[in-house]
N, C-alpha and C positions, 0 to 999 in steps of 0.2 A: 255867591250863590248865584247871585244876577247873571253877575259875564259866562257864569258854567252852563244853565242852561239857556243864553242866546249861543254861545257855543257848538253846543250840542242842537241845537233846533237848527243850524248851516247846518250842520256837520249832518246831519237825517235829510236836510233840503238838497244838499246839494246832490246826497246819495242817490235820493225819489231821483233825482234830474235824472239821473245817469243811467238806472234802472229802465225807466221810461224813456231813454233815446235810445238806448239802444237794444228794447223791447223793437222802436218804428223803425228802425235800420241796418241790426246786428241783417236780417234775413232780404235776400233782395227772391224778386222770380226770373229764374235761370229759367223756368221752362222752354220748353220747345215752340218758337212764334208760327204760330202756321199760315204761311203765304200761298199752298197750294194745296186745298184740302185732295185726300186720293180719289179719285176717280173710279167708280167701285164697277165691279165687272158682273152683269147679265149672266144670274142660272136660273133653272129649270128647279122655280123649287119643290116642285111636287115630288122628280126624281133622286134631288138631289139628299129629301130625309126620310125615304123612303129605301135609298141606300143605306143612310147612318139606323133606322129601325132595323132593317136586315143587321147589320154590324152585332148590334146590342144582342139582337134573338141566338148570339154564333157565344156559347160561353164557356168564352176560353179562359176557364180560374186555373189560379196557379194557387196548390195548397203546399204546404211542407211537408209534407209527406209525400216524394214525388208519384208513388202508387197508383195515386188517385187521382193522377191527369189522364184527360178524358181526353188521347192522343187525335183523336179524330177531330174532334173543335178545332185543334190548333189549325188541320191540313183544311177543315172544311172552311175555313176566316183565312186563308191563303187563297182555295182557290174564288171565293167574293171580291181577294183584291185583283185578282186576277181577268173573272168575269167583267167589274164593275168601270175599271180604271184601263182597259186595254191598250191608248197610248202608254201611261205608264209602264207599260210590260212591254212595249217595241219599242220605244226609245231609250232606255235604259238598261243600263247592266246592274243585275240583281244577281247576290249574292247570301247565300242562306247559312246559320253561324249556329254549332250547338242542336240539331236539332228545325226551329221553330222561327228564333231569327233570322232578321230584313233585311236585307242593306242592300239602296239602289244607289247608285249612280248615273247625272247626267251630264258627262263631260261637254267640262265647256270650251272654246279654242284655246282662252290666250291662258298656260300656263303660267304666267309669270303672277296670277292673283289667285292666292289662298283658296280653295275653297270654303263654303259655309256646309254647315252641318245640322240638322232641321231632326229631331228623335223626340221619339214618343213611344208607347208600350203595349204591346196590343192584349197582353193576361189581365185579367181584373182578380181584384177579392174574392174566397166565396161569401153569400148569401149567409147568416148564423140562420137554424132553422128556426131556434126559437123564437124569432123576429119576424119570421117570413109573412109570417099573418099582420101583420103592421104596416106594410106592403100596401098599397093603396090602389097598385096598377105591379100585375108578376113581374117581378125585377129583369127577365128575361125576355120577358114578349116584345122588348122596342116599340109600345102602342105611343102613339100621338091621339095628344088629347087635350083639349083647346093649349093649343100651341104650343105644347107642353115635350118634351120626348123623354119619356121614361125608362126607366134600366140604371144597370147596374155596365156601368164603363162612357155614359152618358160626359158621367165629369171624369172619370179616373179611369183612362185616361185614351179610351178608343176616338174620342173627339179631337184628338191629334194628329191622333194617327189617317184616321177617315176625312177632315176636315184637310190633310196635307195633301193626302190623296186626289182628290177634289179638284186642288189650286194649282198642285201639275199637276192635269188633265187638261183642267181648262187653258193655263200657258204651253201647256203643247201645243193646242189645236189649234193655236194663232204661225206655228210656224215658227216661229221666234230661236236664234240661235243662242245658247248665250253665251255668255263671253266670261263667266267666272261659273267653275263646277261648282254642282249640289247634292247634294248626299242626303240620304231617308234615313234613318238608323232606328229600326223599331223592333225595341227588343222582347219578349215571350214572356219573360220569369221576373219582368223588374219587381213585383210583389212581395219577393220572395230569395232575392238577392241580386239581382241580375248576372247568371253567369252567359248569360245568350251576349249583353251589352258589351260586359270583356270582353268573349272572343273577339265581337268585332274589332275595340278595344286596343286589342291584340293583338288582330291585324293589322292595325294601321299605324301600327308602331311599328312591325316590321316592312312597311311603305317609306318609312320614314315620315308619313302626310303630319304637314301643321292644318290647322286651318286659320282663319282670318276670324274668326265666331260662329260658338254653336249653338245651340237653342230646345233647349226642355220645358219639360213641362214642369209646370212648379209657380209662382205669383198669380195673382187673379187680380179680376177688379172691385181694387176692396169698394161700398157702400158701407157707412159707419162703424166700420172697424176700426180706422185708425183710428186715437185717439186727438179729440181739438179740429177736425174738418169734415165741415158737410157735405164737399164737393165729396167725390168719387176719385180717389186714388188706383193707380197702375201700378201695382207694389210687382219691382223687378227685383227675382234673387240674382243678388250677384257672389254670393257664398252658397255654402248649403254645413246644415254641423256633421259632426263627427258622428260614430258612437261606439263604445265601448262596454261588453261588458264583466266585469272584476268579481270572480268567485273568492270568495274569502273562509280557507277551512281551516275548522279547528280541532285537531284530534286528543280521543280523551280514552283514558282504559277500560272504562265502560264498569258495568257492574249493576247489581240490584238497587236501588230506588233510598233504599233504608243506610245504607251504608257510605250517602253521596261523600264528593270531599269539599273541600270549602269552595271553590269553584267548578264545576260542567262546564266539559263542551261550549255546552248552548251557552251556559254564562259568560263566562267569554267572549264567544262569538258578541254576548249581544252590549255585550265595554267595546266591544270596537262597533258594532254598528253603532250606538247613539254619538261616540265623536268623530265618525266619518256623516254622521246626520249636525253634531252641534261644528259642524268645519267647512261651510261650504267656497263655493271659488268663492275669490274678488268677481264684484259687478263693476258694468265696462260699460261707457257711454255710447264705444265707441259705433255701433251700429245704428244706432240710435242721432248721430251726430251725422251720417251718411245721409239717412235718409232725411230728419228735419233740413235740414244744408235744404235741400228743392223746394219741401213743402214745407215749411217752413211762416215763409210770408202769408199766407193761407191758413194758420189755424186761431184759433180767439186767441183776444188776448189774457185770460186766464190760464194758458198754456203754453204764450208763445214768450209772455215775461220771465219765467224761470228758467223756459229754457237757453231766453237768448241773456242771461242772468248768471250762466253756472257758476261763474268767477265769486259768486255772493251766496250762492241757491243748490249746490252740490250737491249737499248733504241733505237735503230736503226730499231732491229728483228722486237721488239716488233712492230712499227710501221708499217714495211710490214706487219705482220703476219693481224695487226686490219683494214690495209686499204683495202683488199678482200675478201668481206662477206666470199668466203667459204675456206677459211684460219682463220676466227674470229671465224666462226662457228662452232671449233676446239679449240678453246682458250676459250674462256668462254659461259657464260649463255646468249641464246640472246635474244631479242628485238625486237616485231612485233605487231606493233598497226594494228586489218588487221578489225576489224568490227566498223561502225558506226552507232550509230542512236540519229536525233533526232526532232524537231518537224516534222509532217507533212505537214503543208501548209506552204507556206512561210508568211503570214502574220500573222499568230499561233507562240507568244512562247512558247516555250517548255514549257513541266511541268515534265518532263526526257529525258536529256538527257545523252546516257553510250556509252562505246567504250568496246572492247574488248583485252584484250593484251597479245600474245602470247609468250609466251618463251619455248623457250627447257633448260633446263637443265644441268649443266654441273657440271660431279658426285663431291660429296663435296657442290653443292648449296641446297638448301633445297625448298619444296614450302611455306614453315612458314617461311624460311632466304629471300625471294621473295618478303612473305608480305611485311615482317617489313622494308625493303631496299622499296617498293613501298607510305609505309606510312612514312617515312622520307623523300624522296625526293617532295613525293605530298606537307607533311605536309599542308593538311586543310581539316578539318574536315566536310566542306561538303561536301566529296566523299567519298563514298561508296565503300569500296571494297571486291567482292566477289570472291571463288575460283568458277570454272566449269572446267569441263572434265581437272583431275590430275593426272601424278604416276609420280613418286620420279624417278630420277637417280640412273641407275642400279650401284649396288656396282664393283670395279675394279677385274677381273679378271689380277691370277698375268700369270708375260709371259714364266715363268718357271716352270714349273706344269709337275704331264707323259700327263693331255690329250695339253698344248701347244706346247710341244715338242714332241706328236705323229704327231700334225697338220701339224707343221715344217717337219719336221722327213718324214712325208707322202710326201709332197710337193714337199719339193726337190729331194729325188727320184724317184720322178715320170721325176720332170726336176728342174736339179742342178744350169741350169742357172736363174730362177727363186729366188730373193731373197726374206724375210719375215718378219713381220714388222708385231707389235703388233697396233693397231690405234681404237681409238675411233669411237664406228657409230653415225652419227650425226641421221640418225634413229631410231622408234622404228620395235622391230620386238616381234616375243611368249614369246623369252627367258626374257625379263621381267620377266613377272608372273611365274621361276622357279626361282627366288634370291635365294629367302630361302632354295632351297634342294639341290646349290652344290656354292662354292665359286670359282669352275671356271668353268668358261660358255665362252664358246666362236658364234665368227659368221665367215663365208667362206663358200664362194663355189667357187667349180672350175673350175670358168669360166675368160673371158678376157674377160675385158674389156679397150674402151681408150673413151678421154673429150669425144670424138660425142655416140657412143653409148651406153653409161650410162644414155645418154639421155631416151631412151630407156624404164626404168626403170619408168610404167605408165605411158608409152607415143606413141608415132604411132612406126606404125612395127616395133615391137617386135620381133625377132628371137634369132636362137641360132646355131652356125655352128657344124656343124657333129661330128667333131671333136673335139667340147670340150662337146656336150655331153658326145662323148665316153667316154672324161676324167673326168669328172666326174662320171662315173660308175664304172671306176678302180680308184678314191681317195678315193671314200666310203667302196668300197670292201678290198682294204687296209687298211684304216682307222678301219671299220667291223670288218675282220681277224684276222689284231693285235691288237683290246680293244676286242675284243671275249675270245683271248687264254692268259688274266692274264699275259705274259710273260711281264717281265720290262722294258725298255728302254736301 
């Protein structure tokens, strides 16, 4: 027995030694090392803030019901851009798609260089009337109070549009001739599907255009959001989930509820729903591994230890990831039963019962694979399965391309206390429509948000600090200047 105990102790000691060795050595600091900070440009802060405030005051709201759209607001926004940024409108080519979506082209001199595309959208979501009185300032006031700019669109996503235009105006004022062509694409209906962006993407396809990289809205500089890290982390989206609604339909004979069959259409549907919920898609570490490969070295010991020893602790880590909706969403294709319909009266048997199940598709899964999964787990020919409102997941862009490296180095050269990591976006952007036009599509905004301010997306009291807005202009100008120069990193 003594020999057995000694042997077990030795094995445990070796195991512990391996675990702690890996904890200290698996993750390396591969962050871009800054040797020359970005030279900030001089901005007329009062004028810059005033223009952004004016942009917020124009209610370019997208509605699911297109008859509610205020067309004058979108025309006014176009006029605002033309008046505010005269050099951009004088020195670029402007095309308009689907009524209000804008495409600006600054032509470069070197046709051997693939162009770069910067994106944003000019539309915003409506303000819920039930919560309007909870806004500290009117949602379309553009109020500037205590170094904060208030209003719908300050984060999502007029900040990208107007900051990009400010950056381009400043760039053109210097009289620099670009080597690489630069495009700006501003959709007008991103919040309701992006027909404008689709039209622009189709145009580029007819022109056989391929982009060196594409940068759209998406990731942010997160503060206190990434677990186990005290530093701010710039999350650069390298992919985004797709989505599909599958409608499950069961037909019945109907009749009076006093003479029901063993299982009504609603009952059969309910059994199918239970099967669907009880059979979630498998989880994967793929995107967590991609992220923590870059920032794992900066995590605290309690997180770094299990992440660097998945060979031993994978089941524990996977259980922890899938236990929280926020992290589970990044590890699997998610399943959400959202809509149910049956009989219209309590004593009437349904002739038809239906449910809508919303799936957010992890790259690697497809609409067809989800359909096959549903058919297998439901295993009932009485349940009809049809797809509605579908969009495949995006491809995964590399985290070592010219575009990603340019984004990373620019962020770090502006603020080297910020770590940079690739991540999976669980929401949708207009960039998804450009998947065939570049292998290097990224999603990032130079905006600092924490778990509380993140709720302002589509929420109450949307706002941005003056510092963040000015920082966004600096970021876009640096990106624009470097990309247009055609110089390699």
